[in-house]
DRENDO-1510 file (C-alpha; in Angstrom, 1 decimal, always signed):
<recs>
REC; n; res; u; v; w
REC; 1; MET; -25.2; -42.4; -4.3 .
REC; 2; SER; -23.9; -39.1; -5.6 .
REC; 3; ASP; -22.3; -38.6; -8.7 .
REC; 4; SER; -19.4; -36.5; -7.2 .
REC; 5; ILE; -16.7; -38.3; -4.7 .
REC; 6; VAL; -13.6; -35.9; -3.3 .
REC; 7; ILE; -10.6; -37.7; -2.3 .
REC; 8; ILE; -8.8; -37.0; +0.0 .
REC; 9; PRO; -5.8; -38.4; +1.4 .
REC; 10; THR; -4.1; -37.5; +4.9 .
REC; 11; TYR; -1.1; -38.3; +6.8 .
REC; 12; ASN; -1.6; -37.1; +10.6 .
REC; 13; GLU; -4.4; -34.6; +9.8 .
REC; 14; LYS; -6.5; -35.4; +13.5 .
REC; 15; GLU; -7.1; -31.3; +14.0 .
REC; 16; ASN; -8.9; -31.6; +10.7 .
REC; 17; ILE; -9.6; -34.5; +9.2 .
REC; 18; GLU; -13.7; -34.4; +11.0 .
REC; 19; ASN; -14.1; -30.4; +10.5 .
REC; 20; ILE; -13.5; -30.8; +6.8 .
REC; 21; ILE; -15.5; -34.3; +6.4 .
REC; 22; ASN; -18.2; -31.7; +8.2 .
REC; 23; ARG; -18.3; -29.0; +5.8 .
REC; 24; VAL; -18.6; -31.1; +2.8 .
REC; 25; PHE; -21.2; -32.8; +3.8 .
REC; 26; SER; -23.1; -29.2; +4.5 .
REC; 27; LEU; -22.7; -28.2; +1.0 .
REC; 28; GLU; -25.8; -28.1; -1.3 .
REC; 29; LYS; -25.1; -30.4; -3.7 .
REC; 30; GLU; -24.1; -33.6; -2.7 .
REC; 31; PHE; -20.9; -34.8; -2.5 .
REC; 32; GLU; -19.2; -38.6; -1.3 .
REC; 33; ILE; -15.9; -38.5; +0.6 .
REC; 34; LEU; -13.4; -41.1; +0.3 .
REC; 35; ILE; -10.4; -40.5; +3.0 .
REC; 36; ILE; -7.4; -42.3; +1.7 .
REC; 37; ASP; -5.0; -42.7; +4.9 .
REC; 38; ASP; -1.6; -43.5; +4.8 .
REC; 39; GLY; -1.3; -45.4; +8.2 .
REC; 40; SER; -1.2; -41.7; +10.3 .
REC; 41; PRO; -0.2; -42.7; +13.7 .
REC; 42; ASP; -2.2; -39.7; +15.3 .
REC; 43; GLY; -5.2; -42.0; +14.9 .
REC; 44; THR; -6.6; -39.8; +11.7 .
REC; 45; ALA; -8.3; -43.4; +11.1 .
REC; 46; ASP; -9.8; -44.1; +14.3 .
REC; 47; ILE; -11.9; -40.9; +13.5 .
REC; 48; VAL; -12.5; -41.4; +9.9 .
REC; 49; LYS; -14.7; -45.0; +10.7 .
REC; 50; ARG; -16.3; -43.4; +13.8 .
REC; 51; LEU; -17.6; -41.0; +11.2 .
REC; 52; ILE; -18.5; -43.2; +8.9 .
REC; 53; ASN; -21.5; -44.5; +11.2 .
REC; 54; GLU; -22.6; -41.1; +11.4 .
REC; 55; PHE; -22.4; -40.9; +7.2 .
REC; 56; PRO; -23.4; -43.7; +5.7 .
REC; 57; ASN; -22.9; -44.8; +2.1 .
REC; 58; LYS; -21.5; -41.5; +2.0 .
REC; 59; LEU; -18.3; -41.4; +3.8 .
REC; 60; HIS; -15.7; -43.9; +2.3 .
REC; 61; LEU; -12.0; -45.1; +4.2 .
REC; 62; GLU; -9.0; -46.9; +2.5 .
REC; 63; GLN; -6.4; -47.4; +4.5 .
REC; 64; ARG; -2.9; -48.0; +3.8 .
REC; 65; LYS; +0.2; -49.1; +5.4 .
REC; 66; GLY; +2.6; -46.6; +5.5 .
REC; 67; LYS; +3.6; -43.1; +4.1 .
REC; 68; LEU; +3.6; -43.9; +0.7 .
REC; 69; GLY; +3.2; -40.2; -1.2 .
REC; 70; LEU; +0.6; -38.4; -2.5 .
REC; 71; GLY; +0.5; -39.2; -6.1 .
REC; 72; THR; +0.1; -43.3; -5.1 .
REC; 73; ALA; -2.4; -41.9; -2.7 .
REC; 74; TYR; -4.5; -40.2; -5.4 .
REC; 75; ILE; -3.8; -43.1; -7.9 .
REC; 76; HIS; -5.2; -45.5; -5.7 .
REC; 77; GLY; -8.5; -43.2; -4.8 .
REC; 78; PHE; -8.8; -42.7; -8.9 .
REC; 79; ARG; -8.9; -46.7; -9.1 .
REC; 80; TRP; -11.3; -47.4; -6.7 .
REC; 81; ALA; -13.3; -44.3; -8.1 .
REC; 82; ILE; -13.5; -45.5; -11.3 .
REC; 83; GLU; -14.8; -49.0; -10.5 .
REC; 84; ARG; -17.8; -47.5; -8.2 .
REC; 85; LYS; -18.6; -45.2; -12.2 .
REC; 86; TYR; -18.8; -41.8; -10.3 .
REC; 87; ASN; -18.6; -39.5; -12.8 .
REC; 88; PHE; -16.7; -36.6; -11.3 .
REC; 89; ILE; -13.8; -37.6; -9.1 .
REC; 90; PHE; -12.2; -34.6; -7.6 .
REC; 91; GLU; -8.5; -34.1; -5.4 .
REC; 92; MET; -8.6; -31.9; -2.4 .
REC; 93; ASP; -6.4; -31.3; +0.6 .
REC; 94; ALA; -7.8; -32.1; +4.5 .
REC; 95; ASP; -6.3; -28.7; +6.0 .
REC; 96; PHE; -8.5; -25.9; +4.4 .
REC; 97; SER; -6.4; -25.1; +2.2 .
REC; 98; HIS; -8.9; -25.7; +0.0 .
REC; 99; ASN; -12.4; -24.2; +0.4 .
REC; 100; PRO; -14.6; -26.9; +0.2 .
REC; 101; ASP; -17.1; -24.3; -0.8 .
REC; 102; ASP; -15.1; -23.9; -3.8 .
REC; 103; LEU; -15.9; -28.4; -4.8 .
REC; 104; ILE; -19.3; -26.6; -6.3 .
REC; 105; LYS; -17.0; -24.2; -9.2 .
REC; 106; LEU; -15.0; -26.9; -10.0 .
REC; 107; TYR; -18.5; -29.6; -10.2 .
REC; 108; LEU; -20.3; -26.8; -12.4 .
REC; 109; SER; -16.9; -26.6; -14.6 .
REC; 110; CYS; -16.8; -30.1; -15.6 .
REC; 111; ALA; -20.5; -30.3; -15.8 .
REC; 112; ASN; -20.4; -27.6; -17.9 .
REC; 113; GLY; -18.0; -29.4; -20.4 .
REC; 114; ALA; -14.1; -29.2; -19.2 .
REC; 115; ASP; -12.8; -32.4; -18.5 .
REC; 116; LEU; -10.7; -30.6; -15.7 .
REC; 117; SER; -11.1; -28.6; -14.0 .
REC; 118; ILE; -8.6; -26.6; -11.7 .
REC; 119; GLY; -8.5; -24.4; -8.8 .
REC; 120; SER; -6.3; -22.1; -9.8 .
REC; 121; ARG; -4.5; -19.7; -7.3 .
REC; 122; TYR; -2.6; -18.0; -10.1 .
REC; 123; LEU; -5.9; -17.2; -12.9 .
REC; 124; ASP; -5.2; -13.7; -15.3 .
REC; 125; GLY; -2.0; -12.2; -13.3 .
REC; 126; LYS; -3.5; -12.2; -10.1 .
REC; 127; ILE; -2.4; -14.0; -6.9 .
REC; 128; SER; -4.8; -15.6; -4.6 .
REC; 129; VAL; -2.9; -16.7; -1.8 .
REC; 130; VAL; -3.7; -16.0; +1.8 .
REC; 131; ASN; -1.5; -16.7; +4.6 .
REC; 132; TRP; +2.4; -18.3; +2.6 .
REC; 133; PRO; +5.9; -16.7; +3.6 .
REC; 134; ILE; +6.2; -14.2; +0.2 .
REC; 135; GLY; +9.5; -17.0; -0.7 .
REC; 136; ARG; +7.0; -19.7; -0.5 .
REC; 137; VAL; +4.3; -17.2; -2.6 .
REC; 138; ILE; +7.5; -16.6; -5.2 .
REC; 139; MET; +8.3; -20.2; -5.4 .
REC; 140; SER; +4.8; -21.6; -6.5 .
REC; 141; TYR; +3.9; -18.6; -8.8 .
REC; 142; TYR; +7.5; -18.7; -10.7 .
REC; 143; ALA; +7.1; -22.6; -11.0 .
REC; 144; SER; +4.3; -22.7; -12.6 .
REC; 145; SER; +5.7; -19.7; -15.0 .
REC; 146; TYR; +8.7; -22.6; -15.4 .
REC; 147; VAL; +6.3; -25.2; -16.3 .
REC; 148; ARG; +4.4; -22.9; -18.8 .
REC; 149; PHE; +7.8; -21.9; -20.1 .
REC; 150; ILE; +9.4; -25.8; -20.5 .
REC; 151; THR; +5.5; -27.7; -21.2 .
REC; 152; GLY; +4.0; -24.9; -23.5 .
REC; 153; MET; +0.9; -25.5; -21.4 .
REC; 154; LYS; -1.4; -23.0; -20.8 .
REC; 155; ILE; -1.7; -23.2; -17.2 .
REC; 156; GLY; -1.7; -20.9; -14.7 .
REC; 157; ASP; -1.3; -22.8; -11.9 .
REC; 158; ALA; +0.4; -26.1; -13.2 .
REC; 159; THR; +1.2; -27.3; -9.4 .
REC; 160; ALA; -2.7; -27.4; -8.0 .
REC; 161; GLY; -4.1; -30.3; -6.1 .
REC; 162; PHE; -7.5; -28.9; -6.1 .
REC; 163; VAL; -9.1; -30.1; -9.6 .
REC; 164; CYS; -12.4; -32.4; -11.1 .
REC; 165; TYR; -11.6; -35.0; -13.4 .
REC; 166; ARG; -14.5; -36.4; -15.7 .
REC; 167; ARG; -14.5; -40.3; -15.5 .
REC; 168; GLU; -13.8; -40.4; -18.7 .
REC; 169; LEU; -10.7; -38.6; -18.5 .
REC; 170; LEU; -8.9; -41.3; -16.0 .
REC; 171; GLU; -10.3; -44.1; -17.9 .
REC; 172; LYS; -8.2; -42.9; -21.1 .
REC; 173; ILE; -5.6; -42.3; -19.1 .
REC; 174; ASN; -2.8; -45.5; -18.4 .
REC; 175; LEU; -2.3; -45.1; -14.8 .
REC; 176; ASP; +0.7; -47.2; -14.6 .
REC; 177; LYS; +2.5; -44.9; -16.6 .
REC; 178; VAL; +2.3; -42.4; -13.8 .
REC; 179; LYS; +5.3; -41.8; -12.6 .
REC; 180; PHE; +5.6; -39.1; -9.5 .
REC; 181; VAL; +4.6; -39.3; -6.3 .
REC; 182; GLY; +4.8; -35.8; -4.9 .
REC; 183; TYR; +3.7; -32.5; -6.2 .
REC; 184; ALA; +5.3; -33.5; -9.1 .
REC; 185; PHE; +2.3; -35.9; -9.7 .
REC; 186; GLN; +0.1; -32.4; -10.0 .
REC; 187; ILE; +2.3; -31.1; -12.8 .
REC; 188; GLU; +2.1; -35.0; -14.3 .
REC; 189; MET; -2.0; -34.8; -14.4 .
REC; 190; LYS; -2.6; -31.8; -16.1 .
REC; 191; TYR; +0.1; -32.7; -18.9 .
REC; 192; THR; -0.9; -36.1; -19.4 .
REC; 193; ALA; -4.3; -34.7; -20.3 .
REC; 194; PHE; -3.2; -32.2; -22.3 .
REC; 195; LYS; -1.0; -34.2; -24.6 .
REC; 196; LEU; -3.8; -37.1; -25.0 .
REC; 197; GLY; -5.9; -33.9; -26.0 .
REC; 198; PHE; -8.7; -33.2; -23.3 .
REC; 199; LYS; -10.6; -30.2; -22.5 .
REC; 200; LEU; -8.8; -27.8; -19.5 .
REC; 201; ASN; -10.3; -25.0; -17.7 .
REC; 202; GLU; -9.4; -23.4; -14.7 .
REC; 203; VAL; -11.5; -21.8; -12.1 .
REC; 204; PRO; -10.5; -18.6; -9.8 .
REC; 205; ILE; -10.0; -20.0; -5.7 .
REC; 206; ILE; -8.1; -18.1; -2.4 .
REC; 207; PHE; -5.7; -20.8; -1.3 .
REC; 208; THR; -5.4; -20.7; +2.7 .
REC; 209; ASP; -2.7; -22.1; +4.5 .
REC; 210; ARG; -3.7; -24.5; +7.1 .
REC; 211; VAL; -3.6; -23.5; +10.4 .
REC; 212; LEU; -3.8; -26.9; +11.9 .
REC; 213; GLY; -1.4; -29.7; +12.1 .
REC; 214; GLN; +2.0; -29.7; +9.6 .
REC; 215; SER; +2.2; -29.1; +5.7 .
REC; 216; LYS; +4.0; -32.0; +3.8 .
REC; 217; MET; +6.4; -30.7; +1.5 .
REC; 218; SER; +10.5; -31.1; +1.3 .
REC; 219; MET; +13.2; -30.5; -0.6 .
REC; 220; LYS; +13.1; -34.0; -2.6 .
REC; 221; ILE; +9.2; -33.3; -3.3 .
REC; 222; PHE; +10.7; -29.8; -4.3 .
REC; 223; LYS; +13.5; -31.1; -6.4 .
REC; 224; GLU; +11.1; -34.2; -8.5 .
REC; 225; ALA; +9.1; -31.5; -9.5 .
REC; 226; PHE; +11.6; -29.2; -10.7 .
REC; 227; PHE; +13.5; -31.9; -12.4 .
REC; 228; GLY; +10.8; -34.2; -13.7 .
REC; 229; VAL; +9.2; -31.2; -15.4 .
REC; 230; TRP; +11.9; -32.0; -18.5 .
REC; 231; ASP; +11.1; -35.9; -18.1 .
REC; 232; LEU; +7.5; -35.1; -19.0 .
REC; 233; LYS; +8.8; -32.9; -22.1 .
REC; 234; PHE; +10.5; -36.0; -23.8 .
REC; 235; ARG; +8.5; -38.9; -22.9 .
REC; 236; ASP; +6.9; -40.8; -25.2 .
REC; 237; TRP; +3.2; -40.4; -24.9 .
REC; 238; LYS; +1.8; -42.6; -27.4 .
REC; 239; ASN; +1.0; -45.5; -24.2 .
REC; 240; TYR; +0.2; -43.1; -22.2 .
REC; 241; ASN; -3.9; -43.4; -23.9 .
REC; 242; LYS; -5.8; -46.5; -23.1 .
REC; 243; ALA; -8.4; -45.7; -26.0 .
REC; 244; LYS; -5.3; -46.6; -28.4 .
</recs>
């Protein structure tokens, strides 16, 4: 059993899922993968089931009925991973926007002392995004600036979805209190870790927009993130630490 599990939520990712699984398993460090599939009608889960026979005890699948949201998928995966005592728990997209090679950088960051390592597109004033329309780059970059201004959290890429958690962090967060389901979930988890005094560290990555499949971004998801930051700012954080 590896000490590291990569959680990959999927909805209609048949074009990407086999390739991303094979790439992760080709890395020098051993990772396991947990796919959380929300009832993909395109047969994504069937592809994963076939690959489980090729990668027994390394590839795992949890199937849910219906499209329940990114945040709930990760919470489901966190609980699954905590129960099985993985030390390092990763979030990663299925569409190759996150380079699997960078899993090593995230792992080393946590192995060397960070509680949460963040694959950052916006570090030290640099923008490391490939193939996004300029409008989306601007929106994403200034969204992180907006989060920093409201929350005081000194993170360059607050909406990043390529991260590694130490299990001890996730064990101490009251996951029942996590509220958001879209990209605001990524801000919420970082800010919760920040407010509870955990060590966050950013590592540089190059983000490449998907080539195959369709983006899940929507105006509803954007609004949740924009207005949700104020909810985070004024929360009572006493009940978010399970250790207390």
